[in-house]
N, C-alpha and C positions, 0 to 999 in steps of 0.2 A: 326889602322893597322900597323903604324910605330912602336908603342909599341910592337906589335906582333913580328915584325922582330927582335927587340932587345931581346925580351924574348926568341925567338928560338935560337939566337946566345948564349945568356947567358946559356940556358938550355944545349946546346951542351957541354959547358965547365963544368958546374956543374954536368952533368950526368956522365962525366968521373971521375971528382974528388969526386963525391957523397957528396958534401957539403949540408948537409940535409936542413938547414933553407932556404937557397936561392933556393934549388931544389923545396921545397914545394911551395915557392912563385911563381916560374916560372910555376909550374903545375896548381896552382890556376888561374894564368893569362890566361893560355891556355883554361881552362874550361870556364872562363868568355867569352873569345873570341868566343868559340864554341857555347855558349848559345846565343850570339848576332848574329853571322853569321856562321852557321856550314859549309856550302859549301866552302866559301872563305877561312875560317881558315883551313879547311882540305886540300885544295889545297896548301896552304903555308907550312903546316906541311909536306906534301909529298915532295914538292920541296926542303925543307931544309935538307932532309935526316935524320931527327931526329928519324923516326920510328925504324931504326936499333938499336938505342941506348936503346929503351924501353925494349928490351928483358932483358937487364941486370938489369933493375929496377923492374922486375916482380918476383924476387926470393922471396922465403918464408921469408927470413930475412929482405928484403927491407921494410923500414917504409912507403914508398910512393906507395906501390903496388896497394892500393885501388884506388888512384887518377889516376894512369897510366892506370889501367884496365877501369876506367870510361872514360878516354880520348879515349881509343881504341874503347869502345862501342859507343861513340859519333861519331868519324870519320867514323866508319864502317856503319853508317846509309847511307853513300854515296856509291853508287855502285862502283865508280871508286877507292875507297880506300880499297876494300876487298882483291883484289889480292896483292896489295902492303903490306898489313898486313901479308898475308901468306908468301910473299917473304922475309919479314923482320925477319922471324923466330919467330913470336910472338905466334904461336899456341901451341907449345910444353910447353913453360913456363906458358901460361894461363891454359892449361890442368893440369899441376902440381899443380897450385894454387887451383884447385877443391878439392884437398885433405885437404884443410884447414878446421878448425873447426869454423873460424870466419864468422859470418853471412854476414857482409858487404863485405868481400873479395869474398865470394861465389856469392853474388848478382851481383856485378860489373863484376866478371869473367864470370858468366852465360850470362849477357847482352852482353859482348864483343864477346863471342863465338857465341851466337845466331845471332848477327848482321852480323858477318863475314860469317856465313853459309847461310844467306838469299840469295836465288837465285844465289848462287856461288858454282859451281862445285869444284873449287880449295879449297875453304874454307871447304866444307864438307869433301873432300878427306883428307885434313890435319888433321881435327878433328878425322876422322875415324882412320887414321894411329896412331894418338897419344892416341887412346883408350878413348876419352872423353865421349862417349855415356854411356858406362857401369858405369862410376863413377857417372854421373848425375842420372841414374836410381837407383843406390844404395842409393843416397841421397834422392830421392823421396820416396823410400821405408822406409828409417829410419825416415824421417821427416813427413811422411804421416799423423800421428795422432795428430800432434800439431796444434792447431787452432788459435794461436795468430796472429794478423795482419801482423807482420814483417815476420813470417814464411810463411804465406799464400802468401805474396808478392814474397818471394824467390821461393816457389813452382810454382807460376805462371810464373816467369822468366825461371825456369828450363823446364817447359812444353813447353814454347814458343821456347826455344833453341832446344829441341828435334824435334819440329815441323819444324823449319827452316832447321834443319839438314837433315830431311828425306823427306820433301815435294816433291811430284811427283818423288821420286826416289825409285823404287821398291826394289832394292837390300838393300838399307839402311833401308827401312821400314821393310823388312823381317828380317834384323839384329836386329832391336828393338824388333820385335815380338819374335824372338828366345831368346832375353835377358829377356823376360817376362814382357815387359812394359804394356801389356794390363790389367792384373789383378791389377797392381799397379794403373793405371789411373782410373779404375772402382772404386777402393777403395777410391781414392782421391775424385771422384765425389760424392760418398755417404757421405763422412765425411764433405766436404766443399761446399755442395750444396747451402749454404747461400751466398757464396762469388761469386759475378757475374763474376769478371774477370777470376778467376780460373776455374769456371764452363765453361765459354766460351772457354777457352784455351783447356780444356779437350774435349769439343764437337768437336772443329776443329781437334784436334788430332785423335779422333775416326773417324771422317769423312774421314781423309786421310787414316788411317789404314784399315778401313772397306772395302775399294775398293779391298784390296788384299785378294785373295781366302784363303790363308793360315791363315788369321787372324780369319776367321769365327769360326773355332773350338775352338780357345782360348776364343773368346767372348762368345761362347755358354756355356763354363764351368764357367763363372762368373755370377753375378746377374745383368748384364748390362740392361736386359729387364726391370726388376723391377725399377732400378734407373732411367732409361730414362722416364718410364711412370710416376713415382713419380714427376720427374722434369717437365714433360710435363703438368701435371695437375695444377702445380703452375703458369705456364706462362700465361700472359695475352697479352703481346706484340707480334705482328705478327712476327717481326724479330727473336725473341728468339724461337718461335715455329718453324719457318722456319729452323733455325739451327738444331733443334732436328730432324725435318723431314729429313734433309740431312744425318743424321746418321742412322735414322731408315730405310730409303729406301734400302741402300746396305746391312744392317744387315738382313733385312727381306727376303732377297733372300735365306737365310739359313733355311732349314725346322725346325731344332731344335729351332732356335731363333724365328721363326714364332709362334711356339706353346707357347714358353715362353712369347712372347708379348701378345698373346691372353689371357694366364692365368694371366698376370699382369694387365689386364683390358684396354689394348690399344683400343680395338674395341669400347668400350663404349665411350671413349674420342673422337674417330673419328666420331661416330654417332652423338655425341653432337655438334661437329664442323659443320657437315653437316646440322643439324637442325638450328643452329644459322646463318649460312652463305647463306643458299639456296636462300633467296629472296633478298640478297644484290647485288647492282651493283658496289660496291667499288672494285677497282682492287685487293687490298690485300685480300679481302674476297673471290673473285672469284678464286684467286690463291690458297688460303687455302682450299677451297672446292674441287678444283681439286686434290691437293696434298693428302688431307685426304681420298677422295673416291678412288683415285688410290692405296693408301697404303692399304686400306681395301681390294681391289681386289687382291693385292699382297699376303696378309695374307691367302687368300683362295686358293692360289696355292699349299700350303702344304697339303698333304692328311690328316694328323692328325688334323691340325688346322681347315681345312675345315669341317671335320666330327664333330668336337667339336662344331662348330658354327651352323651346320645344325640341330643338335639335333633331328634327325628323322623328320625334316620338321616342328617341333613345336617351334624351337628356336626363341627367340625374335629378334636376329640379322637377321636370315633368313627372318622373317616376315617384318622387317624394310627395308631390301634390296628389297623385292618384291614391297614395296610401292614406290620405286624410279622409277620403270619402267613406270607407267603412269604419272610421273611428267612432268612439262613443261620445266624443266631445262635439256638441252642436256647432260651436264656433268653427271648428275645423271642418266639419261636414259642409257648413255654409261656404267657407273659403274654398274648399275643394271643388264644390259644384260650380261656384262662380268662376274659379280658375279654368275649369273645363269649358265653360261657356265662352271665356275669353280666348282659350286656345282654339275653339271651334269657330274661328273667324275667316277661315279660307277652306276651300273644298279639299285640298290635299290633306290638311290636318284632320278634318272631319272624317274623311274616308279611312285614314290610318287609325283613328281612335275607334271607329265603329268596327273595323276589322280586328281590332285587338281587345275587344270585350268591354268597352266603356259602357255600352247600353245596359248590360246586366248589372254592372256596379251601380249605375244611377237608378235602375229599377228597384234594386235592393234598398237603396237609400230612400227612395220615395215610399216604398212599402213600410218603412219604419216610421213614416210620418203621416199615415192616412188618418188614424184616429187621434184627435187632439194633437196633431202634429205641429211642428215649428213652422210657422208661415214663411219665414225668410228662407228656410231650407227648401220648402216646397217650391217657392218662387224661383230659387236659384237652380234647382234640378230641372224644372220645366224650361227655364231659359236655356240650359245646356241642351236639352232635347230639341228645342225649337231650332237652335243653330245647327245641331248635328243633322237635322232632317232636311237641310237646304240642298245638298248635292243629290241629284236624281238617283244616283246609284245606291245611296243610303236608305231611300224611302222604303223599298220592298224589304230590305234586311231588317229595318226597325219595325216594320209592320209585322213581319213573321216572328220577330222576337217578342211580340206582345206589348209593344209600347202604347198602342191605342188603349188597350184594356187598363194598363197601369195609370194612364193619364185620366181616363174616364172616372176613376175612383174619386177624383177631386171635383167632380161635377157639383157636388153638394156644398162646396166651399162658398163662404159668404165674403171672402176677402178679395176685393177687386184686383190687386196685383196678381194673385194666383189665378183668378178667372181669366185675366188678360193673357197671361203666358200659356194657360191651358188651351185657349182658343187659337192662339198663334201656332202652337205645336200641332194641333189637329189640322189646321189649314195647310201647314207645310207638308205634313205627312200624306195628305190625300191629293196633293197637286199632281195631276195626270195619272192618278191611281184609281181607275174606274171602279174596281171591285171594292176597294176600301171605302171610297166615297159613297157607294150604294149601301154598303153595310151600315155605315154611320148615319146616312140619310134616312134609313128606315128605323133608326133607333128613336122611338117616340120620346123617351125621357130626355135624350140629348136635344132633340128638336124643340121640345117644349121649353127646356131651359134656355136655349138660344133665343127663342121668341121673347121670353121673360127679360133676358139681358138686353135685347134690342131696345128696351124701354128704359134702360139704366141711364137716365139723363144726367145724373150726378157724376157718371164715370164715362166720359166721352170715348176713352180708349176701349173699354169693354163693349160699349155700344157699337162702335165702329167694327171691332173684330167679330162680334156676333153676326152683324149684317154680312160681313165678308165671308164668314164660314157658311152661312145659309146659302149665299150665292154660289160658293165653291162646291157645296154638296150637289147642287143641280148641274153646274157646268161640267164637273168632272165625271159625274155618274151618268148624265143624260138618261135618267131612269124615271119612268112614269110613277113607280111606287114611291120614289123619293119626293117627287112633286106632290103626290096625293098626301103624303105624311105632312109636308110643309103647309099645304092648303088647310088640312084638318087642324093643324096646330095654330093657325092664324098668322102664318109667316108672310103671306103675300103683301100685306100693307107695308111691311117693313122694307121689302125689296123695292116697292114703288117709291117709298120715301128716300131710299138709298140712291135712286136715280137722280135725286135733286142735290146730292152731296156736293160740298165745295171742292172735293178731291176728284179729279177726272178719272183716276184709276177706279175709284169706288163706283162712280156713275156708270162707267163702262161695264164693270163686272155685273152690276145690277141689270143693265139693259140686255146683256147677253143671256143672263139667267131668265129674264122675263120673256125673251124671244123663244127660248127653249120651252118654257111653260106654255106659251101660246101655240107652239108647233106640236107639242106632245099631249097636253092635257087642257086645252082651252075650255072645254065644256065644264070641267071640274072647277076651274079657277075664275071663270068670267065674272061671277057675282062679286068676288073679292076685288078683282081688277077694276070693276066699275065703281064700287063704293070707295076705292082708294083714289079715284079720279085720275087713273093712268092716262087716259086720252088727253085730258086737259094739260097734264104735265108734259106729255110728248109734244103737244102743240107749242107750249112755252119754250121747250128746249130747241125746237126747230126755228122758232121765230127769233130767238135770242142770238144776236150777232157774236156774243162772247163764247157761245158753246164751241167746244173743240170739234174738229172735223170728224173724229171717230164717234163722238156723241151724236152728231147729226146723222151720220151713216147708220149707226145702230138703231137710232130712233125711227128711221124710215123703214129699216128691216122689220122692226117690231110692229109698225103701223100696218104693213102688208100682212103680217101674221095674224093681226087682230081682226082682219076683215071676215074671218070665218065665224065670228060671233055676231049674231043679229043685233044685240043691244049695243055692243061696242062699235059695230059698223055704223049704226045710226048716229052715235056720238061723233064719229069721224066725219060723217057727212055734214052734221050740224055745225061743226067748227070751221068749215071752209079751209081744209088742209091744202086743197089744190093751189090756192094762192101762195102759201108759204113754200110748198114743195117746188112749184114751177120756178120760183126765184133762185132756188138752189141748183138749177140745171146749169147755171153759168158760174158755179162755185169754182174757186181756183184749185181745189183738191179734186183730182180726176175721179177717184172712187165715189166721193160725195155727189159729183155731177152725174155720174152714171146711175147711181142708186136713185137720184132724184128723177131721172127720166123713167126708170122702171116703175118707181112708186107712182109717178104721175099717170102712166099708162094704166096701172092697176086701179087707181082711184077713179079714172075716167070710165073704165070698163064697168066697175062696180056701182057707179052712181046712178 
C-alpha cells in the first residue's frame, strides 16, 4: 500500500506530462492493487484526487485509454465511487470512446459505464445526457450477427450496461423501447442462444422491459414467443427455467402474446412440467409446479388463446386440465378450477361443460374443502360455478344437480373473497328462476347472513353483492313469504340504502324490489320503510337532475305504490311531491313523462 501512495503521486505528475512509459507502469500498478484489494485501493484513489486527471487520458488519441477505462470499471464496482466518477467529468469522454472501432476499447468503456450506472441515479442521468444509450444500441444492432467469443463477450457487456442504465427506471426503459432495443435483443437471443452469459443478460433485460405496458406491443411484433419457448425446451436447470418464467409471466398479460405463446407450444411444455413435478416434495419442484400451472391459467385469460385450447371441449389441453380437478394436489386443484372459470367465458363453452359433467366434478372438489378447506380452491371453484351459471339453459340443470346446496355450505365462511363469489353464484343461479328464488328467500339463515354482510363496510364487493342478492330474491320470487322473511331479518333498510347507490343498475334493482314489497306486503314493511326514510330518498332522486330516466320512472311507480300506507302517504303529502312530479311531465324520455302524468293524477286524487 505504501507503493500505492508512491504510484499515485507519480501518476499525478506523469498524467500531466503524459510520459507514456512511466504512465503505463503506474496504471499497471493501480490495476494490480485493485485486483488485490479493490475497496481500499479505490478509497486511496478517491482521496488522491487522481480521478479528475483521468478525463484527459480518455481521449481517442491516448495510448492508455483502455487501461484507464479498465481502472474506472474496477473502482466503480464500489457504490461510494460512482458519484465521484460522475463529478470528475468521466462520463462524457467515456461515451465519446463508444464511437471507437477497437473491440477492447469498447469492452472496457462498456464495463466502466455499466458499473457507474449500477443503482446510481447520477450515473444514469450523466450517461443519458451524453447520449450513451443510443450508441450502445447501434453497436448491438451492427454486431448482432457475429458469433465469435470476443464479440459475444462485448455484446454481453453492452446488454449489461443497458440493464444497469435502465433498471427500475420507467422513463429510461421507455427511452430504450423508443430507440428500438426490443427487436434487437430478441434477435440477439435467437442468434446467441448457445451462449449462457449473453442469454441470461437478454432474459434479465426482457424481464425489466416487459413490466412496462408500452413494451408489450413491440414484443408482440417480434418472434419473442417462439424464441423463449425454444429456449425453455432446452433448459433442465430450475434456475434457468425460473428466469424464463419471470419473462413469460409479464409478457403473457398481453392477449396477442398469449396466442403466440400457445402457437409456439408453451402449453405442452407447461403440461409436461406439471406431470413431472406433481408428486415431488422438493421445494424447487413445488415452486415450478405452481409457476407452470399459474402461467397456464394466465394463458387462458385471452379469448383467442382460450378458445384455441378449448377446441370445442375436445382439446387435449382442456381434457388434461379437467384431470387436475380431482387431483390430491391443492395447487393443481386450484389451477384446474381457475382454468374452468376461464374456459367458462362464453355461453357455448359453459353449456358444453355443464352437459359433460363439470358440475359434479366441481361439487366433489368443493366438498373436499368444506371443513378447514383451502380458501383459494373454494374461491376458484365458486368462480367457475358463477360463470357456468350465466347461460339461461344452465341454471335449471345446475339447480337440479344441487349446486345451491353445495354453495350454501360455505355460508359460514369468514373470508371475503369466498363470500363474494358465493353471493355472485347464488345471484346468477336464481336469475329468472322463481322457485329457486323463493326457496332461497325463505331460508332464514341465508337471509340473516345477507343482512349481516350488507353492513360489511370494509368489503365493498361483499356489501354490494349482498344487497343485490337480497333484491334479486324478491324480484325473481315475487313471493310474500320471501318479503316477510327479509322484513323480519331487518333487510328493508339495506334495500332503501341501495336505492342511493352510485351504480344505476343497483339503484334500479333496489327500486324494483321496493315496489314489489309495497305492492305485496306494504303493511308488514311500512314501519321499516318509514324509519329508513324511503320517502325523503325518493323525493331526492326525483328532484336530482342527474338521476337516470329509469330511476325517475321507478321512483314514481314506487311513490304510487306507497300511497296505500297512511303514514307513508302523509310523508308524501308533507314533502310537496306534486311540484317535482309536474316538472317531469315535460321530460325528454317518453316513459318518464307518461309516468309523471299518472303519478300527478294519483297524487291529486289522494291529496
